[in-house]
N, C-alpha and C positions, 0 to 999 in steps of 0.2 A: 450317599444316603440323603433321601429327601428330608427336609426340616419342616417341622409342624409349628407354624407360628400362630395357629389359632388358639384363641382363649376359650376355656370351657364355659365361661359365662357369656360368650358372644350371643347376641340376640339374633335368632335364626330369621326373623322377619324385620330386621332393622331397616328403617327407612333411609332412602338416599336424601342427602341434605344439600349437596353441591349443586350450583346453578346449572352445571352442564348436565347433571343427571335430571334435574328438574325439566330441563328443555329437551330431554331424551336425545342428547347428542352421543355419538359413539365414534370410536376409532376403528379403523378397518382391521380385519384379520390380517395378520402377517402373511405375506405371499412369499412362501419358501420354495414353491415348486417351479418347474421349468416346462410345464406341459403347454405346448402352443395352442392346444384346443380347450384350455381352461376357460370356463364361462366367466363372464363379468360377475364380480361378486355383488350380490344384492344384500343390503343392510337393512335390517328392520329397525325402525327408529326407536324401539323400546329396548334394545340391546346395546350393551357396551362390552366388547369382546376383548378381553385382556389376557391372551394366551402367553404363557412364559416362553423364553427362547429355549428350545429343545428339540426333541426328535421329530416334531410333527411339522408338516407343511399343509396347510389347510385348505388350499384351493388348486388341487392338481388334477381334478377329475375333468375329462372333456364332457361336453354337453351330451345329453342323451340323444339318440338318433330320432328323427322325426318319424312318426308312425302314422298310418292312416287313421289312427284313433284321435289324433290331435286336429283333425280338420274342424274348422269352426262350425260347419253345417251339421256336424254329427251331434247326437243328443248328449254325448258324454264329453264334449270338449270342455277344456278347463274354463272356469268361471272368469269372466272379463273383470269383474270387481272382486276384490280380495275375499269379501265375506258374503258374496252374493250366492247364497245357497238356494237352489230350487227346493221347493217343498210341495210336491204334488199330492193330492188326496189319494188315500188308499182305496183302490177299487174293490168292492165287495166281490167275493167269488161268485161267478155266474151260476145261476141255478140253485144256490144254496140259500136256505132260509136262515134268518138270524135267530140263533138260539137265545132263549131267555136265561134267566139266572140258573146256576148250576144246582144239581141235586145234593147239595151239601146240607143234610138235615141233622137235626139233634138226635142224640142217641135215643133208643127206644125207652119208653116208660116201664118202670117195674110194675109188675102185676102182683097184687097181694096173694099169698098163699098161707095156708095154715098147717104146714107140715115142717119138720125139722130140715135145716139146711143140710145138703149133702157135704160129705167130706171132700175137700179139694186136693186131688193128687198133684195138680199143677195150679199154682195160685193165680187163678183168673177170676174175673167177676162175671163171666158169662160162658155159656156154651158147655156146661158140665151135664153129662148124660143123666138120665133117670131110668128107672126100670119101667116107667110107663111111657109108651110112645103112641103117637096117632097112627092109624093105619096108613100105609103108603099109597100114593096114587097108582092107579092101574095103568100098565103099559102093555096089556095083553090083546092088542088089537091084531086082527089077522093079517097075514102077509098077502100082497098082491101076486098074481101069477107071475112066475119067473124070477121072483125075488128070493134071494137067500135070507134076507131080513128086510125089515121096514127101511133100512138105510144101506145104501150101497156106494162103493167108491164112485167118484173121488171126493164127494163133499158130504159133511155130516152135520147139516144144519138142523138144529133141534127146535122142536115146536113147543112154545111155552104153554103151561096149563093156566086155565082160569083160576084165579084166586078168590073168586066171589061168584055167586050165581048170576047168570045172565038173564035179564028180564025177557020174557017171551015176546017175540015180535020185534025185538030190537037188532037190527042188522049191525054188521061191522062198521058200516058207514056212518051209522047214527052215534057212535061213540067218539066222533072226531071234534067235539066241541072244545073250543078253547078253554084252557084251564088257567085260573088266576094264580099269580105268583104268590109264593109264601113270603110274608114279611120277615119271617125268622131266618130265612136262608141267606147267609153271606154270599156275595158275589164270587163267582169262580176266579175272576181276575185278581181277588185279594187273597187267594189261598193257593199256595203251592206246597203241598205236603205229601208224605208217604210216597216219595220217589223211590223205587226199588229197582235195582240194576242187575243183580246177579243171581243165579241159581244154578244148581246142578243140572247139566244138560241131559234131560231125558228125551228120548225120541218121541215125537208126537205121533200118534197113529194116523194112518192115511185117512184122508177126509172123505167119508162117504157121502154120496149126493142125496139130496132130499127127495123123497117120492113126490111124484106128480100130484097124487091125491091120496094122502094116508087115510086109510079106513078109520071109521070111528071106533073107539075102544068099547069094550063091554061095559054096560050100564053099571054104575056103582052108586050106591046110596049112603046116606049118613052124613054126619057134619064134615067129613074130610073128603067127600067125594069130589074128584076133580072134574072139570069140564073141558074136554079135549076137543079142539076144532079139527075138522077133518077135511077142510077144503084148502085150496091154495091161499086163500085169505084166511089167516089164522088169527082170530080175535083172542085177546086175553086182557085180563085185568091185573093191576099191580097195586103195590102199597101206596098209601098216602104218605105225606111228609111227617106224619106223627107216628109211623110204623105201628099202626094199630093191630097189625097181625103178629106182634111179638109178644111172647109171654115173658115171664120173668127171666132175667139174664142167667140165673143159676141153674135153671132147669133143663136147658138143652131141648125143650119143647117150644112149639109155637101154639098160639091159640087156634081155635077152630077158624077155618077160613070163612065161616059165616059171619065172624066178627069184622071181616075187612070190608070196608065201605066200597061202594062203587066209585070208580074214578070220576064219574060225572058229577058226583056230589061231594067229593073230598077235595080239600085244598091241595094244590100242586105246587111244585117248586119251580115250574117253568111258565113263562108267559105265552108259550106255544103248546099246542096239543102233544102230549108225549105219544110216542109210538106204541100206544096200547091197543090201537084198533086193528091193526093187520100187520102181517109180515108177508109181503108178496114173494113167494118162493118160486112162482112159475118161471121167472126169468132165469133161474139157476138150473133148471132142469136140463140135464144133458150137456151142460156147458161149464167150463172152469169159470171161477170168479176173477173179476178184474181187480188187480192191485191199485190202490189209491194212496195218495200221500195223506197221512194224519200228521198234520203240523199244527199243534196248538195243545190243548189240555183234554185228557180223558178223566171224567168224573164217574167213579165206579163205587157201587155198594155191593159187597158180597154179603147177602143176608143169611142164608142157611142152606144146608143140604139135608136130604131125607133118605132113609132106607138105603144107606151105603152098604156094600158088601164088606165082610170081614176078611181082610188080607193077612191078618196075624195068624196064619195057619200054625206056625210052630207054638206060639203062645196059646192058641186055642186048643191045640192038642194037649199041652201040658195042663191047661185048665180043666179039660175034660177028665184027664187021668186023676188029677188030685181032687177034683170035684166029687169023685166017687168015693173018696176016703171019708170015713166017719169024722165029723167034727170040721170038715174043711168048708170054707165059705162057698156060696153058690155063685158069687160073682166071677165071671171070666174076663179075659181080655179080648178086645176087639181092635179095630182100626183106629189109628191116631191121624185123623184127617187134617189136611190143610189145602188151600187152593193157591196155585200159581198162576199168574196172568202173564201171557206171552203175546207180544206183538212183533211179527217179522223176525222171529228167532231170538228176540230179546225179552227177558223177564223184566217186567215193569212194576210188579207188585206181588206181594205174597202174604197171605193171612197168617195168623199165629196157629199153632198146632193145638188141637183139643183132644185130650187124652181119652182113649176107650169110648169112642162115641160113634154110633151109626147115624145119629140124627143131630149133627153139629149145628150150633147157631153162632155165627160170627158177628153179624151186623158191623162189619169193618168197611171203613171208607177209604177211598184212594183218590187223590187228586193228582194226576201224573202228567207231567210235560211229555209230549210225544213228538217225534220227528221222523216217522217210519213210513216206508212204503209197505203196504201190507193189504192182503185180501180178506183177512179175518182177525178178530181178537179171540184168542184161545184161552180157555180157563182149564187148567189141569187140576184135577182133584187127585191128591196124592195121599199115601199113607206113610207117615214118618216112622223109619225103622232105626235100629241100632247102628247099622252099617251105613245106611243112606235113606233113600226114599223109594217107594214103589208106586207106579201110576195105577190109580184106580179107573179113571175114565176122563173124558173130555167133553167140554161144551165149547161150541164155536159160534161166534156172532159174525155175520158177514160185515165187512166195512162199509159195503154199499148201503147197508141199512142205517148205519149211524152217521154217515158222512154228512147228512143234511143238518145235523144238530138236534135232531129229535131225541126225546127220551125213550129208550128201549128198556122194558122191564118184563119180567115173568119168571117162571119156574121151568127149567129146561131139562129134558132127559140127559143123563150122563152116559156117554157111549164109549164102547171099547174100540179097539183097533179095527175090528171088522164092521163098525157102524151099528152094532147091536147094543141095546141097553145092557150095562154092566149087571143090572139086577132089576127085577120088576119093581117099578115105583121109585127108582133111584133118580133124584132130581137135584138140580142146583138152582136156587133162586138168586136172582141178580138184578141190578139196575145200571144202565150205562148211558152216558150222554157225552158226545164230542163237541167241544167248542173250538173252531178254527182260530188261528192266531190273529187274523184280521178282525175278529170280534172282541178280542181281550184288550181292554182299554189300557191296562197297566203296562203294555209293551208299545204303545203308540208314541211314547216319547222317552227320552232318557231319564235323568234324575228330575223328579217331579219338583215344582216350585210350591212353597208354602208348607205350613206346619202339618198339613194333612198327609204329606208324603211319609210313608212308614218303612221305606227301604225295601228289603227283601221280605215279603210276607211269608208267614207260616214257618218261622225258624225258631230255635230253641232260645237264643238270645235276641232281644229286640234291638231296634236301632236306638243308639244312645246319642243325645244331642248335646252340643256345647263343649266338645273336647278340643284338644290340639293333637296334631300328628306331625311327625318328622319322618321324611322319606330318605332312605339310604340307597346308594349304589356302591357295591363292593365294601370290604371291611373298612377301607380307609380312602380318603380323597385328600391328597396333600393340597395346601393352599396354592392357588395359582394354576392348578392342574386343568381345570375346566373353565369355560368362558363365564363371564359375568352376565348373567341373565336378569333382565328387568321384567317385572310382572305388572299387573294392574295396580292402581293406587300408589305408584311410584315405589313399589316394593321390590327389593333385591331377592333373587332366589339364593339361598344359602345352602351350599353343598355339605351335607352332614357327614360327621366322622363317626361311623357306627361303633366300632370297638373302642374308640376314645370315650364315646358317651356311655357305653356300657361300664367301662372301667370306672368312670367318674360316678355313675349311679351306684354301683356296688360299694365304692369307697365311701360314699356319703350315706349309706343306709344305716339306720339305727335300730330297726325292729326285725326286719325279715329280708331274706334273699331267697327266692325260690327259683329253681332252674329246671327246665326240661329239655332233653336232647336225645337225638339219635346217637350222638357221640358227644362226650364232654371229656377233654384231656387236661388233666391238671398242670401240665408242663407248658401250655399255650401262653404266649406273650401277647396280651391285647394292645399294647402301646409299644412301637418299635422305632420311631423316628425321633424320640425325644430323650435319649439316654437310657441307661438301665432301669428297669422296672421290675417289680416282682411279678411272678407267674400267677396265673388264675388260681392255682391250688394253694399257693401261699397266701394270696390275697383273701380267699374264702376261709382259710384256717384262722388268719388274724382277725377277721370280722366275727367269727364264731366265738373267739376268745374275749371279744368285746361285749358278748351277750347277745349278738344278733342271731336269730333263728335262721340257720342255713340248711336248706333242704334240696337234694338233687334227685331227680327222676330221670334215670338213664335206661335206654334200651339194653336189655340183656341178650347179647348175641349168643344163641344157643351153641355155637361152635367154639366159643371161648370158654376156657376153663382155668380153674386155680385149685388144683388138688394137691395137698400135702406140700405146698410151697412150689410145685411145678406149674408154671403158668403158660398157656397158649393164647396167642393174640386173637385167634378166630379168623374166619375167611374175610370178614369185613374190616378187620383192624380198627375197631371202634375204641380200644383202650378201656373197655368197661371194667374188666378185672383189675387192670392197673390203677385206674382211678379209685375204685373201691378200696383197694389195698392202701393207697396213699392216704385216705381219709379215715382209715380203720380206727385209729387210737385218737381221734379228735372228736370234738363235738358237732362236726359237720355230719349230717345223716344222709347216706346214700342208698337209694332204693334202686336195684337193678331189676327192671321189669321186663319179663318176657311177655310176648303177645299171646296170652292164653285164650283158649275158646272156653265157652261156658259148658256146664255139665249137661245141658240139654241139647248141645250139638251131637251129631253122630260121631262115632269114634274116629272114622276117616276124616271128617271135617276138623275135629280137634287136632289131629296130627298135622293136617295141612296148614292150619293157621299158626301153630307153634313153630313150624319149621320154616315157613316162608315169609310170614308178615311181620312187621316192625312197629315200634313206637317211633313216629317220625316227626313229631312236634319239636319246635324249637323256640323256646320262650325264656325270657328272664323277667322276673317281677321283683321290685324292690319297694320299700317305702321311701318317700321323699318329702321334703318340706312343703307345706301347704299355706304357710303363713299364720301369724298369730299363735305360734307354738304348736300348731297342729301338724299331723302327718297324713299323708295320702299314698295311693298306690300308683305307680307308673309301670308300663309293661312294654317289653320289646318283643315283636313277633316277626317272623319272616323265614328265610331260607338258610341263614348262617348258623351252623353249629359252632360252638366254641371248642374247636379242635384243630389239629394240624391240617395244613394244606389250604386253609381258608382265607388266610391274610393275603390281600392283594389290593392293588390300586388301579385306576383307569389306564396306566400305562401297560400293565400286564407283562412285566418283563419275563424273559426266558432264561438268560444267563446273568445279567448284570447285578442281580441282588442275592446270588447264591452264597456270597461271603459277607453280606450285610443283613438286610432284612429277613432273609430266608436261610441264614447260615445253619440254624438248628431246626429248620422246618422244611426240609426237602420232601416233596410229595409228588409222585407220578406212578399211579398204580396201572398205567396203560402199557408198561413195559414189564416183561418177564425176564429175569436174570440180573446181571451186574448193570448198574447205572452210574458207575463212576465217571465224573466229567460230563454228565448228561444234563440236558435242560429240564427245568421243572414244568409241572402242569399249571399254567395260569388259571385263575378262578374268577369267575364273575357271578355276583349274586345280588339279591335285593332283600332289604330289611326295613323295618319301621319301628318307631316308637309312638306309643299311645299314652297321653296324659288326659285323664277325664274319666267319666263314668265307665266307658268301655273297658278300661284297664281292670276293673273290678270283675268283668266277665272273664277275662283271661285268668285272673286269680281264682275265680269259681271253677274254672276248667282244671286248674292244678289241684285244688282241694278234692274235687271229685275223683280225679285220678289217683292221688295219694292215699285216700281212704280205701280205694280198691287195692292198690299195690302193696299197702303195708298192712293189709289184714292178716292177723296171726295165722300161721299154719303150723301143723305138727305139734311139737312140744309146746311152742308158744301159745298155741290155741288151747291146749289142755290146761295150761297154767292160767288161762283167762287173762293174758296181758292186754292192756289197753292199746289200741293202735292209732288212735286219733289225737293223743296228747301232743304229738310233735307239731301239729298245726296251731298256730296262734289263733285265739278267739278275739278277732279284732273289735267285735262289739263290746268286749270286756275292758279294752284299753282306752282310758279316758280321752287321750289326746289324739285318737285315731278317728279320722272321718270315715263314715260309711258311704256307700254309693249314693245314697239319697242326700248326703250332707256335702259331698265333695263339690267345690266351686266349679262353676261351668262358665265357659265363655258366652258372653251375652250374644244373642241372636243378631244384634246390630253390628257386631264386630266383623268385619270382612274377612278376618283370618280365623273365624270359627270353623270347626269341622263337626260333622256327624259321622259316627263310626258304628259299625255293626260287626260283632264276631261271629265266625262260622266254624264248623268242625266237620271232620269225618271221624266218628267214633261210635262205639256200641256199648251195650250195657255190661259187657265183659271186661271192659277197661275203666269204667267209672262206677262209683257208688253213688246211688241217688236216683237213677232212672226207675220209674215205677214198673212193677211186674204186671200191673193190670193194663191190658192194651187200651181200654177206654181212657184211662187217665194218661197213658203215654201219648195217645193221639191229641188229647187236649193240650199236651205240652210240645206239640209239633215234632213228635218223635215217629219214626217209621217203625211199624210193627212188623217185623219179618218173622220167619218160621219159628225160631226159638230165641229171638233176641230183639231188643229195642235199639233203634239206631238213629243217631244225629248225622244226616248227610247234607247239612245245609251249604257245605262248600260247593257241591254240585249244583244245588239250587241257585246260588249266588251267581255262578258262572253263567248259567242258562238265562237267568233274569237279566243280567248285564248285556249279554249278547243279543238277546231278543229285543232289548230296549235300545240298542246302538243306532244312531242316525247318521254317522258320518264316516267313523273309521274305528278299527280295533288294533291295538298293538299288544303283542303277547311275548314275553320271555319265559321259557320253561325248559326244564331238563328233559322231559319227555313229551311226545305228542302222538298219543295213540288212543283211538276211540271210534265209536259208531261202527263197529264191525258188522252189525246186522245189515248194514246197507252196502257192504263191500260187494264187488261184482262176483268174485269167486264164492261159489255156494259152499264149497268145503270149509270155508272160514266164517260163515255166518253164525255159526254156533261157538265161536271162540270165547265169547263172554266179555269182550271189551265194549260194553254196552253204553258207556257215558255218551251223552248228547253233544258234547262240546264241538267236535269237528263238524258234525252234520249241521248243527245250529249255525255255525259260522258260514258254511257254504249256502245254506238256505237263506241266511240274512243278505248275502251278496246277491243270490238269485232274486230276492224280493225286490232289491233296489234296482237291479237291472230292469225288471218288469215295470217298475214305477219310473223309469227313466231318470234316476238319480245316481250321482256318484257315490261310491263306497269303496273303501280300501282296507285290506287287512294285511298287516306285517307280523310275521311270526319268526322269532329267533329261537333256535334250538342248537344244542351242541352238534359238532361235526359228526360225532359217534358217542354213544353212551360210555361213561367211564368204565374202563376195563380193557382187556385185550381185544383189539378190533376184529381179529379173526376168530375169536372165541364163539362157541355155539350160541351162548345166551345173548351175547352182543349182536350177532348176526340175525337172531331171531327178532330182537327189538327193532333193528334197522328194517327188517322185512315187514313187520306190522306197521311201522311208521310209514314206509312207503306206500302200503295199501290205504293208509288213512289219507295220505296226500293225494293219491290217485282219485280216490272217491270224492274228495272235495273238488279237485279240478274238473272231474267229470260233470259234477253237479253244476258248477258254474258254466261250463261250455254248453250244457243242455239248455240253460236259461237263455244263453246268447242265441242258440238256434231257434228256440221258441219265440224270441223277439225279433229274429231276422238280423241280428247284429254280429253274427259269427265272422263275417268278412271284415268288419269295421274294427272289432276288438278281439283281443285274445284273453284267455283266463287270467294270464299274469298281469293284465291291466287292473286287476282286482285283488289278487291273492299271490303273495310271495313269501317264500321261506328262505331264511338266511342262517348263517352260522358265523362264528367268530374265530379269527386265527391271528397269529403274530409271526413275525420273522425279524431275526437279529443276525447281523453279520458275525459269525461264530468266531472268527480270528481275533476280534477285539477282546474276547473274554476267555481265551484259552487258560487252561490250568485254573479254572475258577472253583472247581471242586476236586481237591486232591484225595478225598476219602473214597474208599471202595475201589474194587478192581474195574478196570475199563471193560466195556462190552466187546464182544466180537465184531470185526470190521463189517460184517455184512448183516448185523442184527438191526431191527427196526430203531432201537435206541441211538445206534452209532450213525445210521442214515439221517435220523432226525437231527442229531447233533451236527453232523457235517453240513446239512442243508440249512441249519438254523432256523427251523420252522416247527410249529406245533399249534394245535388247536387251543383256543381259550375255552375253558369248560364252562358252559352255560349251566349254572345250577340254580338260576332264578326260578321263582314260582310266582309270576305276577302277570297282571293285565291291566291296561289302560284303555279307557273307552271315552271318545269324543273329548278328550282333555278335561273331563269333569269327574270321572269316577275311576277309582283305582282299587284293585284287589292285590294283596300281597300276603303271602304265608308259606307254609311248608308243603303244600299239596302240589303234586305233579299232575300233568294232564294225561292220566292213564287210569286204568280201572283200579289199581291198588289204592291210589289216593282218593278217587271219587266215590268209591263204592260205599264207604262207611263201615263195612264189616271187615275190612282188610287193614291196611296201615292206618294208624291213628294220625290225624292232621289237625292244623288249626290255622285260620287265616282272618284277616281283617278286610273289610270293605269300607271305603271312606270317600267323602266328598265334602267340598266346601259349599254351603248353600248359596253363598253370594257369588259363586263363580260356576254357574250352570247355564246351559243353553235356554232352559225354560225361564230363568229369571232375567237373563240379559238379552235374549234373542239374537246373540252373536257368539263368536267363538270365545269360550272361557280363556282367561289369562291368569289363573290362579296358580296355586302351588302344584297341582296335578300337571298343568301345562308345563311348568318349569321343570318338573321332574322328567317328563318325556323328552323335552328338548335337551335336558342335560345327558340323558342317556344316549340320545342320538349324537350329541357332540362327542361323547366318549367313543362311540362305535365308528362314526364316519370321520372323525377329526375336523369337523367343520360345522358351521351353521350357515344354511342357505335360505333365501326368501321362501322357497316353496315349502319348506319344513313347516311353515305356519299354517299350511293348508294341506294337511297330510292325506286327505281324501282325494285331492286333485290328481288327474292323470299325469300332470307335469311332475308332481312330487313322487308319485309311484315310478314313473320312468327314470327319474334322476337317481332315486336311491337304488333301484335295480341295476342301473348302469355302474354306480359306485361299487356295488357288490360284485359285479362281473369283472370290473377292473381289479379289484382287490384279489379275487381269486385267481386271475391270471398272474398276478404278482406272487402270490403265495405258491403257486404250482410250477412257476417258471424254474428252469434250471439255474439261472443267475440268482445269486443270493443278494437281496437288497432289503434295507430296513423298511418296513411297512409303516405307513403314517396313518391309515385307517384300518380298523379291525373287521368291519362288517363285510362279509362275503356272501354272495348268492349261494344258496345251498347247491353243492355240486351235482345236479342232476339236470337233464334237458327236458323242458316242457314245451310240446309243440302247440300250435294254435288250436288243436282239438283237445288239449288238456291231457295228452298222453305223456307219461313220465318214462324216460329211458336213461341209461348211463350216458355221460358225455363221452364221445369217442376219444379214446386214449386215456380217459380217467375212470375206468370202471372200478378202480380200487383206490383207497385213500393213499396219498403220497407217503412214502417212507415206511408207514406202518402196515400197509396192506388191509385186506378185508374189503369185501364188496360193499360198495356205497349204498346200493338198493337192498343189501341184505340178502339173506338166504334162510330157507326154512327146511328142516329135516323131518317134517310131518309130525313133530311132537307139539301137542297142544296142552299147555299147562298155564297155571296162573302166575308163575314167577315173573314172566317178561311182559305181562300186559297191565 
């Protein structure tokens, strides 16, 4: 048993006071290997490596083979000076104009009216229909000879209507005068909001082609008469930034188009002319559209739709029948429209639903990051129904028209699958502008310098300044287990002990202990190497008896039950019913929360959410001493649940701790059947502690969730029981500091942190999100079909990746996304639409084109936890393989584009790894005498005999450029990033004194120490090249280590492994093609195809 000699009061950032430390002297790493090809050990002068005698030999890897990429004459050769980083200017895209500020305009002004407000069936502040409507625009132009309709396949490009009268004699060319920018419009690079990723996949109609010269419509007079251009050059006018064409938000009508000012005289939001003068459609006649890369931000306004058809036929029939009965109201039901925005099969935005309205007014804004190859941006107008939704019609905007960055605006006919208008006068009014990534200043550096840097913009929680952060790897790190790392300012990096710190924080709490978890097990022992201690359950009960408020929010597994004393564990074995039963007669309050859908969701969507998705946040909040007799909040956030199977250390033993640290905590769900005498599943995770203002945002998340979960239902609701009394009102406690009063670390302190909290969560899981979409958008929430969503975790990852300048290091349990860009067309509608994989690949491609080095290291588990041959596991592996293939293909394409495909390979920039361990089984025989032994030919018996198993990577974190870190509960898949699926929480943090922008050199703060500590754990060594992770030398070296470790892991001869990092077991050729390694098509011992398999089932469970 390892002994913990650390003191709970140990200063994490204690300074080195010895002369040897001051002089940066160090002792060499013990050389325990016998490798004749081992490289000479390079020692960084800032490190003192004090490894314990033990199982590791730290310098046993041979040097990486020399590759053509290391030739000094090549542009990507390693830098001669250690910190000599090239920084070439970003070249603007050829032929593209520089777009001005985005069309991020204020909401429309209310218009006074002197009639009673209508009753709201859905509590919105806009878009409610009235009985009075304006006449629809005319679409009754004649058909040209040989046409079945004015639009025929394959493209359906819609012609915008004039929204104001056109002056006689003014040609389309005369309207191209520059427009001044609006001073009230915030810049697009400071706004990333309303990212929306998933939608039910309804097939889009075939795209009919635009006619060569559409005839003019019949003349129409009156205040609403449209002006429809009938030449290939289609002029049209749009709204100004005041939205003068908008009526009151409650009416569902718009003002007369005569009230809309001409664009030439109205202020604009762009410093270049919007594309209101013409849409040159002649180039599309008789030819298919060219797909272009949209990489940047799309700024979209969905204004309104007019004269929509009524698709509620069933409701309309009933309404007609009952409408004839005496005394029945005359009002009938009609369509419940909303708009879904799609780019390259991915849904990037969706408006809210307006009930019973054929002339809905949304005025909804979307600022969406995009990384899609697409020929068109498609707007699906849909009718929300009880079971799902029904497609009304489509408007499509060609990407070639928006790619230059000009503003496109107008009212467009809504077409059906045959290219015909769905109804005479049915139109959708919208505005759209694309800004390429090289025009967005916020992505042109990493963490910005100075107080003006606001972190990730457009999020629910702001950047909080002046806190402290502790970073953890694994549940416990024994003293002396990892090297002594030196940072800037002569600071030692202190390896935190996560569960020890949580135990101490709970023990010292005096006011409150709040815990959220996917699983919380009352029997778990948080401290295991310092003698017997009480379990988590007994600790919480004793604290509640002291008067501390103890509240637990635990996911309610729908497959677990406790009926009449008969208890079932459930498929996920989360112990939820067992934990509730343990605390039943105590003052500890446990809320088992199922992942419920809202009432406004369709029935099918409700059942899907309840059956598939979970509450996945893992947080602990307690009060702590703040000095002068005051109390404050500290919070723990990360990937570690307080349950069985999570306790581990950097050694990740298989057998040797089964009778000590893991005697009552055996966990290996990858085996089916008897596991007597079998090895455990090692566990690797990341976690953090936040002390400072950001901890109060973690508390706010808990309070919002508790108020939703504890809301009375059934009998309790009838009795009128209060449901918010359990939460302490901290503002009423005299000695408790508020978020504005909590002491913060001074900006001059080099150990200060700035922290921001991110979430994936929707209004069905929290109380407090507004129902009014306008208010919700002002709070940086995404307004989706029937729900408000905080999906800032996805925004944080995208922001960090786009801003990366040197390298990215990721550890995550899953890695699936960007399915819209997969090569196989049958999977483009899968729905794994998060941007993280494609953004990483495009970042590498960008650096290749700029002639700069960049490297990405991604660590994932060998296979998802579970039976490797199971259908769900195989599907996840299959989607993961498609994700990896798409990334490598993107990198290879960039090499070909720059003529570097013979000098470099995709793996010189991007590499995937997994973790594994091996122990000589004979040393630990009879370590587990409980349970029947497994059959001799079973996977568990073969794993035991070969003494090998994967280390399960449960981490959810990313480090960028040694200056920024994200740690939380969110996996890199659609479940975690969507916002409307699993609930998640994460923190993003940096030290302002340790950034590239401030120092103009590689940071050597706590984030750097954390990354180096993780690499020391995984590789068993520290080498000089690790200090320059973007260099080709480091990439080659780490990959070589991984290849050697995989050979040792997969060999027939059993030998103790000294490093755990293994190259993910697939072969990647120089063209980026992935295929199985010959002889290793399946995982050793346990089976299952490494590249996965798919049985043609597409569902949301595995993405």
